[in-house]
TIFI-397520 format. One record per atom (N, C-alpha, C): residue number from 1; atom name; x, y, z. Coordinates in steps of 0.001 Angstrom, whole numbers, plus 500000, padded with zeros to 6 digits. Layout:
REM TIFI-397520
     i   at       xx       yy       zz
   NUM   CA        X        Y        Z
...
END
This chain:
REM TIFI-397520
     i   at       xx       yy       zz
     1    N   825758   026976   685093
     1   CA   827493   027503   684981
     1    C   828102   026142   685085
     2    N   829200   025898   684340
     2   CA   829741   024541   684742
     2    C   831422   025121   685141
     3    N   832039   024338   686166
     3   CA   833214   024846   686403
     3    C   833759   023745   687040
     4    N   835564   024127   686498
     4   CA   836229   022848   687136
     4    C   836995   022942   688349
     5    N   836230   022246   689043
     5   CA   837170   022416   690525
     5    C   838077   020984   690916
     6    N   839472   021631   691597
     6   CA   840650   020510   691720
     6    C   840399   020454   693056
     7    N   840298   019110   693621
     7   CA   840203   019081   695229
     7    C   841082   018126   695322
     8    N   842266   018588   696396
     8   CA   843422   017724   696889
     8    C   842950   016409   697956
     9    N   843001   015212   697790
     9   CA   842809   014302   698908
     9    C   843751   013431   699180
    10    N   844238   013592   700037
    10   CA   845229   012221   700913
    10    C   846433   012880   699529
    11    N   846682   014033   699511
    11   CA   847987   014489   698382
    11    C   847357   014105   696813
    12    N   846522   013739   696661
    12   CA   846394   013011   695436
    12    C   845002   014222   694829
    13    N   845623   014664   693660
    13   CA   844935   015788   692888
    13    C   843656   015340   692082
    14    N   842181   015688   692588
    14   CA   841015   015033   692113
    14    C   840115   016220   691104
    15    N   839773   015800   690114
    15   CA   839070   016690   689194
    15    C   837676   016551   689046
    16    N   836731   017585   689535
    16   CA   835445   017212   689200
    16    C   835024   018409   688366
    17    N   833920   018208   688093
    17   CA   832937   019310   687402
    17    C   831576   019943   688300
    18    N   831698   020798   688561
    18   CA   830282   021383   689046
    18    C   829656   022293   688529
    19    N   828090   021657   688431
    19   CA   827058   022716   687605
    19    C   826263   023590   688770
    20    N   825980   024622   688847
    20   CA   825213   025671   689637
    20    C   824192   026198   689349
    21    N   822743   025657   689895
    21   CA   821713   026372   689042
    21    C   820982   026770   690297
    22    N   820208   028476   689995
    22   CA   819577   029171   691090
    22    C   818303   028662   691078
    23    N   817473   028241   691913
    23   CA   815786   027651   691618
    23    C   815259   028030   692589
    24    N   814046   028697   692987
    24   CA   813204   029192   694110
    24    C   814156   029721   695305
    25    N   814937   030779   694886
    25   CA   816324   031404   696189
    25    C   817082   030664   696294
    26    N   817105   028917   696084
    26   CA   817845   027827   696630
    26    C   819136   027855   695271
    27    N   820303   027439   695919
    27   CA   821450   027164   694561
    27    C   821187   025673   694252
    28    N   821280   025074   693524
    28   CA   821398   023470   693128
    28    C   822650   023099   692975
    29    N   823207   022296   692976
    29   CA   824638   021643   693014
    29    C   824772   020136   692528
    30    N   825273   020228   690860
    30   CA   825488   018838   691084
    30    C   826827   018935   690338
    31    N   827405   017779   690614
    31   CA   828778   017355   690564
    31    C   829560   016290   689986
    32    N   830251   015835   689181
    32   CA   830659   014680   688671
    32    C   832185   014634   688636
    33    N   832660   013547   689099
    33   CA   834652   013122   689268
    33    C   834737   012883   687603
    34    N   835540   013963   687285
    34   CA   836131   013297   686129
    34    C   837587   012549   685954
    35    N   838341   012617   687308
    35   CA   839512   011979   687159
    35    C   840772   012281   688349
    36    N   841653   011847   687891
    36   CA   842950   012358   688891
    36    C   844062   013070   687997
    37    N   844963   013554   688817
    37   CA   845976   013992   688312
    37    C   845636   015124   687684
    38    N   846385   015397   686279
    38   CA   846701   016384   685197
    38    C   845686   015824   684390
    39    N   845153   016735   683819
    39   CA   843876   016700   682789
    39    C   844223   017904   681372
    40    N   844238   017474   680718
    40   CA   844281   018547   679369
    40    C   843351   019113   679224
    41    N   843168   020591   678861
    41   CA   842236   021896   678946
    41    C   841877   021325   677990
    42    N   841978   020990   677043
    42   CA   841113   020825   675663
    42    C   840022   019605   676212
    43    N   840437   018784   676972
    43   CA   839550   017415   677322
    43    C   838467   017897   678305
    44    N   838833   018770   679351
    44   CA   838390   019400   679967
    44    C   837259   020120   679581
    45    N   837479   021250   678431
    45   CA   836651   021997   677564
    45    C   835490   020919   676854
    46    N   835602   019742   676613
    46   CA   835223   018832   676102
    46    C   833766   018210   677363
    47    N   834107   017751   678270
    47   CA   833632   017426   679196
    47    C   832589   018221   679660
    48    N   833153   019644   680008
    48   CA   832547   020664   680506
    48    C   831323   020539   679736
    49    N   831411   020940   678437
    49   CA   830136   020875   677546
    49    C   829151   020066   677690
    50    N   829434   018271   677448
    50   CA   829034   017283   677674
    50    C   828243   017544   679180
    51    N   828969   017908   680192
    51   CA   828197   017719   681579
    51    C   827183   018901   681318
    52    N   827340   019668   680776
    52   CA   826463   020996   681091
    52    C   825399   020759   680524
    53    N   825450   019996   678853
    53   CA   823975   019904   678387
    53    C   823179   018669   679057
    54    N   823845   017236   679707
    54   CA   823166   016237   680050
    54    C   822429   016966   681285
    55    N   822975   017885   682392
    55   CA   822633   018292   683485
    55    C   821441   019052   683203
    56    N   821635   019793   682403
    56   CA   820393   020989   682009
    56    C   819130   020380   681429
    57    N   819497   019055   680813
    57   CA   818341   018309   679946
    57    C   817904   017377   681171
    58    N   818733   017448   681988
    58   CA   818274   016436   683301
    58    C   817059   016962   684397
    59    N   816649   018363   684377
    59   CA   815928   018686   685315
    59    C   814296   019263   684381
    60    N   813770   019317   685254
    60   CA   812116   019035   684758
    60    C   811839   020748   684728
    61    N   811254   021043   683562
    61   CA   811228   022011   682986
    61    C   809672   022468   683043
    62    N   808512   023491   682932
    62   CA   806945   023519   682784
    62    C   806779   023201   681342
    63    N   806899   023763   680221
    63   CA   806680   023261   679270
    63    C   807915   022494   678146
    64    N   808457   022438   678108
    64   CA   809789   021812   677271
    64    C   810404   020048   677831
    65    N   809974   019464   676831
    65   CA   810476   018155   677578
    65    C   812078   017905   677557
    66    N   812385   017053   678233
    66   CA   813742   016667   678329
    66    C   814682   016466   677093
    67    N   813617   015665   676021
    67   CA   814590   015598   675004
    67    C   814574   017096   674053
    68    N   813601   018131   674060
    68   CA   813355   019268   673508
    68    C   814787   020117   674406
    69    N   814771   020528   675289
    69   CA   816048   020689   676115
    69    C   817092   020452   675495
    70    N   817837   019201   675582
    70   CA   819062   018478   675157
    70    C   818900   018696   673590
    71    N   818272   019145   672786
    71   CA   818466   019244   671322
    71    C   818851   020971   671415
    72    N   818019   021917   672210
    72   CA   818174   023158   672371
    72    C   820042   023298   672841
    73    N   820430   022550   673735
    73   CA   821358   022809   674287
    73    C   822339   022301   673387
    74    N   822116   021456   672619
    74   CA   823040   020823   671648
    74    C   823268   022047   670595
    75    N   822215   022469   670113
    75   CA   822099   023393   669140
    75    C   822820   024601   669701
    76    N   822946   025178   671000
    76   CA   823392   026586   671258
    76    C   824878   026280   671338
    77    N   825172   025247   671826
    77   CA   826882   024644   671757
    77    C   827758   024682   670947
    78    N   826712   024050   669501
    78   CA   827364   024253   667977
    78    C   827159   025541   667726
    79    N   826541   026639   667523
    79   CA   826213   027404   667308
    79    C   827319   028283   667888
    80    N   827778   028424   669708
    80   CA   828664   029616   670166
    80    C   829852   028828   669710
    81    N   830452   027382   669346
    81   CA   831311   027184   668837
    81    C   831813   027371   667504
    82    N   830919   027541   666505
    82   CA   830915   028422   665361
    82    C   831611   029654   665384
    83    N   830533   030712   666268
    83   CA   830506   031958   666284
    83    C   831869   032293   666519
    84    N   832248   031255   667752
    84   CA   833432   031711   668386
    84    C   835222   031427   667217
    85    N   834816   030738   666213
    85   CA   836041   030000   665125
    85    C   835907   031686   664262
    86    N   835315   032147   664073
    86   CA   834977   033036   663387
    86    C   836053   034265   663542
    87    N   836824   034814   662251
    87   CA   837136   036050   662240
    87    C   836568   037486   662580
    88    N   837090   038458   663376
    88   CA   836256   039389   663217
    88    C   835665   039925   661591
    89    N   836278   039679   660890
    89   CA   835694   039600   659435
    89    C   834798   039054   659378
    90    N   834893   037972   659115
    90   CA   834100   036500   659153
    90    C   832458   036999   660146
    91    N   832804   037362   661305
    91   CA   831738   037537   662328
    91    C   830558   038790   661444
    92    N   831270   039763   660928
    92   CA   830772   040969   660603
    92    C   829808   040678   659324
    93    N   830370   039598   658651
    93   CA   829859   039535   657115
    93    C   828437   038405   657718
    94    N   829420   037985   658702
    94   CA   827569   036621   658944
    94    C   826538   037467   659811
    95    N   826904   038453   660605
    95   CA   825909   039271   661090
    95    C   824924   040140   660227
    96    N   825971   040559   659368
    96   CA   825048   041278   658386
    96    C   824455   040588   657441
    97    N   824610   039396   657149
    97   CA   823449   038488   656275
    97    C   822328   038109   657026
    98    N   822902   037708   658443
    98   CA   821627   037058   659247
    98    C   820848   038511   659751
    99    N   821309   039375   660045
    99   CA   820183   040562   660514
    99    C   819587   041128   659173
   100    N   820032   041018   657991
   100   CA   819575   041633   656842
   100    C   818122   040323   656589
   101    N   818255   038994   656784
   101   CA   817413   038110   656656
   101    C   816557   038363   658019
   102    N   816880   038422   659292
   102   CA   815828   038760   660243
   102    C   815090   039710   659804
   103    N   815859   041228   659724
   103   CA   814886   042453   659037
   103    C   813711   042031   657848
   104    N   814247   041448   656937
   104   CA   813104   041266   655790
   104    C   812167   040200   656538
   105    N   812180   038996   657066
   105   CA   811446   038162   657786
   105    C   810801   038619   658328
   106    N   811106   039731   659467
   106   CA   810016   039841   660730
   106    C   809396   041155   659914
   107    N   809860   041955   658902
   107   CA   808620   042729   658384
   107    C   807650   042164   657444
   108    N   808274   041277   656855
   108   CA   807717   040301   655598
   108    C   806285   040002   656251
   109    N   806600   039286   657823
   109   CA   805134   038918   658382
   109    C   804255   039941   658692
   110    N   804714   040949   658587
   110   CA   803739   042118   659285
   110    C   803064   042797   657921
   111    N   803730   042307   656845
   111   CA   802736   042734   655753
   111    C   803798   043859   654667
   112    N   805008   044114   654792
   112   CA   806007   044917   654066
   112    C   806057   043866   652534
   113    N   806247   044733   651886
   113   CA   806107   044047   650316
   113    C   808088   043915   649916
   114    N   808607   044498   651018
   114   CA   810346   044494   650247
   114    C   810473   043123   650591
   115    N   811258   042968   649081
   115   CA   812163   041599   649201
   115    C   813428   041759   649857
   116    N   813952   040406   650089
   116   CA   815355   040271   650645
   116    C   816215   040911   649778
   117    N   816004   040769   648975
   117   CA   817508   041817   648027
   117    C   816982   043364   648370
   118    N   815390   043846   648186
   118   CA   815484   044928   648308
   118    C   815494   045445   649956
   119    N   815447   044800   650879
   119   CA   815880   044831   652246
   119    C   817250   045232   652275
   120    N   818067   044254   651903
   120   CA   819460   044314   651576
   120    C   820118   045927   651136
   121    N   819426   046103   649779
   121   CA   819720   047406   649242
   121    C   819430   048696   650652
   122    N   818280   048588   651183
   122   CA   817627   049547   652025
   122    C   818570   049702   652977
   123    N   819232   048861   653546
   123   CA   820164   048628   655325
   123    C   821032   048568   655079
   124    N   821705   048452   653982
   124   CA   823170   047786   653697
   124    C   823861   049088   652663
   125    N   822982   049377   651870
   125   CA   823422   050053   650733
   125    C   823146   051812   650952
   126    N   821623   051651   651814
   126   CA   821313   053220   651678
   126    C   820945   053590   650457
   127    N   820188   052512   649609
   127   CA   819514   052644   648527
   127    C   818062   052337   648760
   128    N   817329   053058   647914
   128   CA   815758   053146   647654
   128    C   815407   052545   646442
   129    N   814708   051326   646517
   129   CA   813818   050729   645399
   129    C   812907   051225   645293
   130    N   812820   051271   643620
   130   CA   811221   051859   643017
   130    C   810286   051400   643456
   131    N   809121   052267   643271
   131   CA   807688   051476   643996
   131    C   807713   051098   645310
   132    N   808489   051217   646004
   132   CA   807866   051243   647561
   132    C   807828   052159   648121
   133    N   806725   052209   649481
   133   CA   806635   053074   650111
   133    C   807559   053610   651575
   134    N   807746   055002   651805
   134   CA   808485   055301   652370
   134    C   808322   054525   654090
   135    N   807019   054168   654181
   135   CA   806921   053338   655502
   135    C   807767   052312   655341
   136    N   807913   051514   654276
   136   CA   808743   050177   654226
   136    C   809998   050449   654315
   137    N   810271   051492   653584
   137   CA   811550   052145   653792
   137    C   812282   051798   655477
   138    N   811218   052620   656183
   138   CA   811685   052907   657302
   138    C   811574   051759   658311
   139    N   810651   051099   658051
   139   CA   810427   049882   658913
   139    C   811818   048910   658727
   140    N   812277   048952   657522
   140   CA   813251   047908   657095
   140    C   814661   048797   657928
   141    N   815121   050286   657705
   141   CA   816093   050621   658628
   141    C   815666   050881   660207
   142    N   814867   050994   660457
   142   CA   814233   050884   662011
   142    C   814736   049372   662692
   143    N   814417   048528   661482
   143   CA   814293   046880   662370
   143    C   815853   046712   662696
   144    N   816526   047253   661726
   144   CA   818219   047170   661728
   144    C   818861   047923   662906
   145    N   817929   048789   663012
   145   CA   819020   049919   664424
   145    C   818081   049411   665253
   146    N   817120   048567   665450
   146   CA   816690   047933   666853
   146    C   817482   046849   667181
   147    N   818024   046207   665998
   147   CA   818994   045000   666146
   147    C   820283   045309   667086
   148    N   820832   046620   666560
   148   CA   822229   047046   666632
   148    C   821674   047794   668078
   149    N   821092   047965   668274
   149   CA   820580   048767   669994
   149    C   820480   047156   670731
   150    N   819857   046513   670425
   150   CA   820122   045179   671336
   150    C   821377   044078   670927
   151    N   822088   044570   670352
   151   CA   823464   043905   670218
   151    C   824386   044724   671277
   152    N   824198   045778   671579
   152   CA   825209   047067   671692
   152    C   824858   046818   673447
   153    N   823217   046693   673900
   153   CA   822624   047036   674957
   153    C   823110   045897   676032
   154    N   823830   046037   677540
   154   CA   823889   045458   678296
   154    C   823452   044889   679394
   155    N   822352   045962   679661
   155   CA   821614   045793   681064
   155    C   820434   045102   680619
   156    N   819548   045311   681544
   156   CA   818151   043959   681976
   156    C   817029   044441   681220
   157    N   816324   043202   680948
   157   CA   814919   043722   680652
   157    C   813992   044441   681468
   158    N   813904   045348   680810
   158   CA   812908   046406   681787
   158    C   811596   046918   680734
   159    N   811064   047773   681086
   159   CA   810005   049061   680614
   159    C   810262   049672   679858
   160    N   811419   050370   680335
   160   CA   811697   051234   679818
   160    C   812665   050652   678356
   161    N   813336   049456   678207
   161   CA   814073   048845   677520
   161    C   812745   048835   676147
   162    N   811757   047995   676847
   162   CA   810925   047667   675880
   162    C   810391   048892   674923
   163    N   809811   050149   675724
   163   CA   809522   051310   675279
   163    C   810606   051861   674366
   164    N   812024   052086   674718
   164   CA   813065   052465   673878
   164    C   812783   051691   672406
   165    N   812768   050260   672528
   165   CA   812437   049270   671319
   165    C   811676   049916   670481
   166    N   810791   050156   671075
   166   CA   809207   050703   670302
   166    C   809514   052075   669709
   167    N   810412   052809   670171
   167   CA   810618   054249   669760
   167    C   811608   054136   668701
   168    N   812452   053373   668578
   168   CA   812968   052924   667522
   168    C   812290   051950   666199
   169    N   811692   051343   666049
   169   CA   810869   050540   665520
   169    C   809850   051693   664883
   170    N   809544   052705   665180
   170   CA   808083   053289   664438
   170    C   808842   054750   664169
   171    N   810352   054779   664340
   171   CA   810396   056180   664301
   171    C   810360   056657   662680
   172    N   810006   057961   662411
   172   CA   809598   058416   661455
   172    C   808771   057886   660368
   173    N   807740   056779   661432
   173   CA   806667   056295   660606
   173    C   805416   056879   661560
   174    N   805630   056795   662916
   174   CA   804691   057055   663518
   174    C   805017   057834   664772
   175    N   805601   058916   664723
   175   CA   806428   059598   666250
   175    C   805227   060018   667054
   176    N   803663   059891   666787
   176   CA   803186   059919   667519
   176    C   802658   058985   668761
   177    N   803267   057888   668123
   177   CA   802601   056947   668924
   177    C   804040   055886   669214
   178    N   805168   056216   668825
   178   CA   806587   055861   669019
   178    C   806655   055600   670754
   179    N   807271   054296   670929
   179   CA   807232   054588   672807
   179    C   806502   055035   673486
   180    N   805444   054950   673087
   180   CA   804192   054732   673834
   180    C   803147   054093   673901
   181    N   802481   053863   675276
   181   CA   801334   052577   675082
   181    C   800033   053314   674201
   182    N   799547   052211   673720
   182   CA   798444   052614   673044
   182    C   797080   053139   674339
   183    N   796473   053997   673843
   183   CA   795701   054675   674544
   183    C   793757   053901   674200
   184    N   793766   053254   672809
   184   CA   792841   052792   672338
   184    C   792419   051422   672152
   185    N   791498   050798   671872
   185   CA   791405   049610   671527
   185    C   792170   049063   670491
   186    N   792417   048058   670326
   186   CA   793230   047668   668747
   186    C   792653   046132   668696
   187    N   792353   046105   667503
   187   CA   791873   044764   666661
   187    C   792568   044007   665826
   188    N   792874   042847   665579
   188   CA   793218   042262   664140
   188    C   792394   042058   662976
   189    N   792296   042850   662085
   189   CA   791641   042473   661046
   189    C   791459   040998   660750
   190    N   790077   040524   660866
   190   CA   790076   039175   660159
   190    C   790262   038351   661992
   191    N   790473   038429   662925
   191   CA   790194   038013   663959
   191    C   789508   038345   664977
   192    N   789034   037416   665597
   192   CA   788133   037547   667281
   192    C   788930   037595   668073
   193    N   790117   037861   668200
   193   CA   790990   038045   669194
   193    C   790740   039435   670153
   194    N   790403   039215   671477
   194   CA   790003   040586   671860
   194    C   791849   040835   672589
   195    N   791515   042033   672889
   195   CA   792796   042229   673518
   195    C   792970   043246   674972
   196    N   793380   043281   676177
   196   CA   793321   044080   677369
   196    C   792512   045429   676752
   197    N   791945   046258   677379
   197   CA   791414   047555   677374
   197    C   792887   048170   677507
   198    N   792944   049663   676879
   198   CA   794293   050242   676888
   198    C   794575   050779   678227
   199    N   793368   051021   679438
   199   CA   793372   051561   680675
   199    C   794583   050987   681413
   200    N   794506   049675   681172
   200   CA   795549   048503   681937
   200    C   796407   048070   681350
   201    N   796799   048702   680175
   201   CA   798210   048061   679434
   201    C   799260   048977   680123
   202    N   799689   049558   680732
   202   CA   800879   049970   681385
   202    C   801270   049382   682869
   203    N   800098   049128   683554
   203   CA   800026   048409   684482
   203    C   800637   046578   684266
   204    N   800245   046443   682948
   204   CA   800254   044843   682688
   204    C   801762   044555   682090
   205    N   802173   045737   681126
   205   CA   803484   045228   681018
   205    C   804357   045586   682374
   206    N   804289   046496   682966
   206   CA   804923   046508   684540
   206    C   804569   045135   685610
   207    N   803675   044561   685159
   207   CA   803315   042970   685826
   207    C   804410   041575   684884
   208    N   804084   042107   683676
   208   CA   805077   041295   683056
   208    C   806691   041183   683142
   209    N   807115   042728   683379
   209   CA   808363   042529   683577
   209    C   808379   041873   685270
   210    N   807878   042200   685976
   210   CA   808323   041729   687565
   210    C   808214   040070   687282
   211    N   807032   039940   686810
   211   CA   806911   038266   686585
   211    C   808213   037253   685887
   212    N   808918   038198   684786
   212   CA   809688   037769   684341
   212    C   811262   037881   685232
   213    N   811437   039166   685983
   213   CA   812338   039045   687010
   213    C   812170   037981   688223
   214    N   811204   037704   688502
   214   CA   810840   036496   689610
   214    C   810942   035393   688936
   215    N   810991   034801   687733
   215   CA   811255   033234   687207
   215    C   812011   033147   686357
   216    N   812824   034166   686277
   216   CA   813964   033672   685088
   216    C   814739   032901   685546
   217    N   814878   032706   686440
   217   CA   815820   031325   686669
   217    C   814820   030149   686859
   218    N   813794   030131   686929
   218   CA   812712   029021   686995
   218    C   812785   028174   685733
   219    N   812359   029038   684868
   219   CA   811844   028378   683640
   219    C   813628   028123   682491
   220    N   813245   027396   681475
   220   CA   814655   027273   680739
   220    C   814899   028406   679842
   221    N   816271   029157   679494
   221   CA   815892   030443   678894
   221    C   815150   030796   677894
   222    N   815007   029594   676715
   222   CA   814695   029043   675266
   222    C   813081   029241   676058
   223    N   812356   028829   676911
   223   CA   811267   028488   677159
   223    C   810540   030330   677665
   224    N   811206   030872   678513
   224   CA   811500   031860   679083
   224    C   811143   033135   678020
   225    N   812127   032979   676725
   225   CA   811922   033950   675684
   225    C   810871   033846   674934
   226    N   810241   032791   674942
   226   CA   808875   032214   673698
   226    C   808062   032802   674824
   227    N   807757   032447   676057
   227   CA   806745   032649   676834
   227    C   806595   034359   676907
   228    N   807596   035192   677424
   228   CA   807651   036107   677882
   228    C   807267   037066   676246
   229    N   807994   036827   675121
   229   CA   807318   037295   673880
   229    C   805455   037086   673494
   230    N   805295   035597   673845
   230   CA   803761   035537   673757
   230    C   802955   036683   674776
   231    N   803474   036575   676120
   231   CA   802736   037265   676748
   231    C   802386   038698   676576
   232    N   803609   039465   676127
   232   CA   803573   040324   675563
   232    C   802782   040786   674099
   233    N   803121   039855   673080
   233   CA   801610   040230   672540
   233    C   800621   040140   672548
   234    N   800299   039449   673517
   234   CA   799051   038860   673969
   234    C   798329   040182   674874
   235    N   799256   040908   675113
   235   CA   798943   042815   675902
   235    C   798506   043490   674909
   236    N   799500   043442   673663
   236   CA   799587   044250   672480
   236    C   799539   045495   673039
   237    N   800267   046083   673811
   237   CA   800536   047040   674562
   237    C   800624   048860   673489
   238    N   800826   048413   672008
   238   CA   801019   049626   671474
   238    C   799898   049528   670086
   239    N   799800   050591   669482
   239   CA   799003   050735   668182
   239    C   799489   050181   667145
   240    N   800751   049870   667003
   240   CA   801323   049369   665999
   240    C   802934   048733   666383
   241    N   803276   047701   665731
   241   CA   804622   047257   665659
   241    C   804853   046170   666766
   242    N   803743   045660   667768
   242   CA   803261   044783   668780
   242    C   804186   043287   668228
   243    N   804104   042708   667074
   243   CA   804770   041648   666258
   243    C   806253   041345   666549
   244    N   806375   042670   665476
   244   CA   807730   043191   665915
   244    C   808579   042910   667002
   245    N   808209   044102   668082
   245   CA   808879   043950   669478
   245    C   808811   043227   670127
   246    N   807597   042040   669882
   246   CA   807662   040738   670522
   246    C   808719   039710   670440
   247    N   809026   039828   669004
   247   CA   809967   038969   668148
   247    C   811673   039694   668712
   248    N   811680   041308   668619
   248   CA   812878   041397   669195
   248    C   813064   041195   670501
   249    N   812374   041363   671605
   249   CA   812511   040951   673147
   249    C   812981   039380   673042
   250    N   811967   038583   672111
   250   CA   812734   037394   672508
   250    C   814126   037360   672275
   251    N   814607   037748   671132
   251   CA   815897   037587   670393
   251    C   816671   037769   671859
   252    N   816045   039232   672208
   252   CA   816983   039864   673198
   252    C   817224   038978   674691
   253    N   816448   038280   675081
   253   CA   816571   037138   676150
   253    C   817183   036471   675537
   254    N   817095   035626   674462
   254   CA   818518   034573   674238
   254    C   819677   035075   673895
   255    N   819910   035969   673572
   255   CA   821216   036537   673526
   255    C   821800   036817   674848
   256    N   821107   037432   675793
   256   CA   821040   037317   677211
   256    C   821900   036314   677684
   257    N   821406   034938   677128
   257   CA   821819   033734   677820
   257    C   822984   032992   676650
   258    N   823293   033430   675761
   258   CA   823915   033003   674476
   258    C   823487   032087   673995
   259    N   822241   032108   673799
   259   CA   821681   030803   672678
   259    C   821272   031819   671467
   260    N   821232   031119   670447
   260   CA   821151   031682   669357
   260    C   819879   032628   669017
   261    N   819970   033819   668427
   261   CA   818789   034524   667738
   261    C   818082   033256   666689
   262    N   816894   033768   666822
   262   CA   815668   032892   665842
   262    C   815081   034112   664979
   263    N   815150   033372   663705
   263   CA   814479   034022   662266
   263    C   813325   033701   662242
   264    N   812250   033761   662086
   264   CA   811157   033152   661784
   264    C   810602   033624   660686
   265    N   810997   032804   659464
   265   CA   810810   032875   658110
   265    C   809570   033357   657828
   266    N   809087   034021   656626
   266   CA   807727   034570   656519
   266    C   806983   033393   655484
   267    N   807961   032381   655154
   267   CA   807433   031322   654540
   267    C   806308   030349   655448
   268    N   806783   030938   656562
   268   CA   806028   029790   657922
   268    C   804975   030807   658617
   269    N   804696   031709   657899
   269   CA   803693   032817   658720
   269    C   802920   032096   659224
   270    N   801997   031487   658508
   270   CA   800533   031034   658911
   270    C   800505   029944   660099
   271    N   801892   029353   659664
   271   CA   802285   028336   661224
   271    C   802399   028837   662326
   272    N   803302   030270   662260
   272   CA   803728   030910   663072
   272    C   802448   031493   663978
   273    N   801475   032218   663163
   273   CA   800514   033161   663914
   273    C   799416   031475   664512
   274    N   799312   030855   663831
   274   CA   798782   029568   664809
   274    C   798862   029324   666023
   275    N   800408   029429   665955
   275   CA   800935   029248   667363
   275    C   800743   030295   668316
   276    N   800999   031160   667757
   276   CA   801169   032698   668440
   276    C   799329   032786   669115
   277    N   798332   032461   668347
   277   CA   797077   031979   668593
   277    C   796591   031335   669790
   278    N   797415   029997   669462
   278   CA   796989   029100   670816
   278    C   797553   029482   672337
   279    N   798998   030509   672156
   279   CA   799792   030897   673432
   279    C   798918   032213   673650
   280    N   797991   032662   673037
   280   CA   797017   033870   673403
   280    C   796667   033305   674480
   281    N   796261   031460   675036
   281   CA   795407   031310   675884
   281    C   796139   030394   676760
   282    N   797369   030866   676614
   282   CA   798460   030408   677636
   282    C   798599   028897   676819
   283    N   798817   028335   675837
   283   CA   798926   027021   675481
   283    C   800120   027143   674854
   284    N   801329   026971   675407
   284   CA   803043   027401   674981
   284    C   803658   026496   674223
   285    N   803175   024541   674070
   285   CA   803998   023909   673696
   285    C   804349   024004   671995
   286    N   802809   024388   671510
   286   CA   802796   024239   670120
   286    C   804150   025862   669651
   287    N   804100   026667   670433
   287   CA   805091   027929   669883
   287    C   806219   027174   669911
   288    N   806581   026753   671230
   288   CA   808034   026153   671284
   288    C   808430   025405   670526
   289    N   807843   024187   669977
   289   CA   808015   022838   669460
   289    C   808440   024154   667919
   290    N   807433   024887   667512
   290   CA   807750   025561   665822
   290    C   808954   026361   666318
   291    N   809232   026885   667357
   291   CA   810681   027686   667601
   291    C   811785   026916   667375
   292    N   811625   025817   668010
   292   CA   813030   024575   667673
   292    C   813175   024187   666646
   293    N   812420   024041   665866
   293   CA   811816   023416   664268
   293    C   812472   024931   663783
   294    N   811792   026137   663681
   294   CA   812893   026967   663012
   294    C   813973   027372   663560
   295    N   814444   027027   664224
   295   CA   815990   027243   664941
   295    C   816910   026393   664273
   296    N   816128   025334   664162
   296   CA   816946   024106   663547
   296    C   817455   024623   661891
   297    N   816180   024974   661046
   297   CA   816250   025198   659947
   297    C   817347   026548   659797
   298    N   817209   027815   660829
   298   CA   818358   028747   660825
   298    C   819484   028475   660901
   299    N   819815   027150   661402
   299   CA   821284   026881   661872
   299    C   821837   026237   660554
   300    N   821058   025340   659974
   300   CA   821035   024425   659125
   300    C   821400   025627   657624
   301    N   820399   026385   657595
   301   CA   820431   027472   656124
   301    C   821803   028159   656608
   302    N   822127   028819   657400
   302   CA   823222   029519   658041
   302    C   824910   028466   657896
   303    N   824661   027043   657619
   303   CA   825836   026336   657628
   303    C   826599   025900   658609
   304    N   825836   026159   659809
   304   CA   826286   026043   661234
   304    C   826084   024265   661734
   305    N   825090   023604   661269
   305   CA   824348   022182   661255
   305    C   824256   021686   660189
   306    N   824365   020602   659867
   306   CA   824025   019758   658539
   306    C   822847   019013   658642
   307    N   822261   018812   659995
   307   CA   820907   017928   660070
   307    C   819928   018563   660488
   308    N   818796   018383   660008
   308   CA   817278   019392   660640
   308    C   816731   017987   662146
END
């Protein structure tokens, strides 16, 4: 976080920008002198944005390069600048459109046959397209409800939060398993990936949440969102809905730190799953590169940026 600090030295007003970051239980502080006297607020705002980007990019992170961090921070600022300029009505329209596409893509990745237009009919107009299963209808409605839950939730990431999300996603689809950890072995058809025994799943999720709370200041927020999502899906804690939950939790972590949500397109499914498989082996660079590329494409498609 960057703040403006005024120091008076020998009767003269001196302006500094200060950036604080907590790491390994200690506060790291960087400051920059920006001039004497009165500086217009608009100029201070511009300098704060510039200083924050450069300072964050100067830190060393585990999996993101400095160039990637710089790119992410610029995208974040462009996104927040655009969003803050929208009227209430414009933002509601933007959110409805984005949440519709996010719902369509996340469900399509998992096999839903609903098109984008059909998804919109279901979640925005409460209409049921012909020839679609009840499961697909509820998948669309429930995903949108999960997004609304995330949007309104102001608490911290917890085991209870993850289970609540899962209960929403599987409501009216599989009440027996909704909001509950699996008690059986699970496999992905056509894949040789092996998941942990069901007996250890509750403890693994507890351990993962503990790891998050211990390390959330160490990792870049984008890095943490991606890695937590991958670690969660590698546990595969549920009978059904693991992919959707992992992407929802990723976006929750991004939202908590005011980073743009990421919409993974169904057309990129093969590339996404390839990166997920590598992440199962704790190789995270490919999924991070993929998510940065996805975010850039998202913001371009939304008209927030012009370059990829």
